[in-house]
N, C-alpha and C positions, 0 to 999 in steps of 0.2 A: 432517501434524498431525491429530489425531484429532476427528472431528466430534462435537460435543456434542448433547444432545436438542434445543437451539434453533439448531442448525446452527453455523456457524463465526463468525457475527457477534459473539457475546459475547466471544470470545478477540480479535477485531481491535479491538472497542471496549476491551478491557483494555490493549492494546498502543499504541493511539493515544491515548486520553484524558488520559493523563498528560504527554503532550508539551504544552508551553506554546503556547497560541493554537489549538490544535485545536478544531474544533467539527464535530459532525455534523448532516447534513442528508439531501438526497437529490440524485440525479443521474440523469436518465433513469428515474424512479421506483424506484430503488434506493438503500439506504442508502449514504452517501458521507461522507467526511471532508475537510475544508478547513483552510485556514490563510489568514487576510487574503483570504477569497473564491478563493483557489488551490486547485484540486484537488488532493489528494494520493492519495487511493484511493477507489474505488469497488467495491461488489460486482457482479458480472454478474447477469443475470437467472435463470442456472441455479442461483445459490446455492453454487457449488462453485468459481467463478473470482474472483479479485481483481484489479482493473486498478490498478496502481500508478505513479506520476510516478517517474522516474528518468532522468538524464542520463546514466547509465551502464548504459543496456539492455544493450549488447553484452556487458559483463562478466557479467552476471546470464544471459543466454541461454546463455554459452559454459560456465558451470558445470554446467548441466544442462537441457537442452532439452525435457525432459517436464514438468519443474518450473517453468521460467520460459520464457514463449514469446511470440511476436506472431503476430497474424492480418494480413491484408493490410490491414484496416481501420486497424491501427495502425502499419503501415509507416513513415509519414512523420510520426509523433506520438513524443514522448518518454515512452512508456509501455510497462510490461511486463505481461504477463498471468501470474497465478501460480495454480497448481493446488493449492488448499488441502488436498487429500485426500493430497497428497505432500509438500508442504513441511515441514521442521522448524520448529517455533516459534521458534527461535534465529534461523534464516535470515530468517524474514519480519520478525522484530523488527528485524533489520539493515535489511533493505531499506526498512522503514518509516520508521526512524531517518533513513536516507540520503536519503528522500524529504522528510522534515520539514526536514532541515539544507539540502538544496537549495532549499527556498521559503521558509524564515523569513528574516525581516529581522535586521538586526544587534541589535536590542534582543532579540528572542525568543532568538535565538542565545545571547546572553549569560545569558539565564534558564535556558537548557537545558543550561547546563555542557557535560558531557562525553558527551552523547548521541551 
């Protein structure tokens, strides 16, 4: 994904905020996105990496381990790290929609339609 003059955050907002029930706040001092107080995604301190909740982490890391990866810190947690400079916008959108679907309740899933 191409980095804009304001970094990657505006694009991430564009992908996240239309999802029903999503709110923006912070996590460890960086921008983060939540649904019902559950973390969906947050920027890492480097501004180049996004942490995304996913129950299918192995599927993503097997696609491309340069774009989708984990560190020892995340080994026992259902999150994948995303190299924002290398990921395609469509792939990131699919991952974020998956994160939303896996954390949204029944009511929000009905509002979200075919996301």
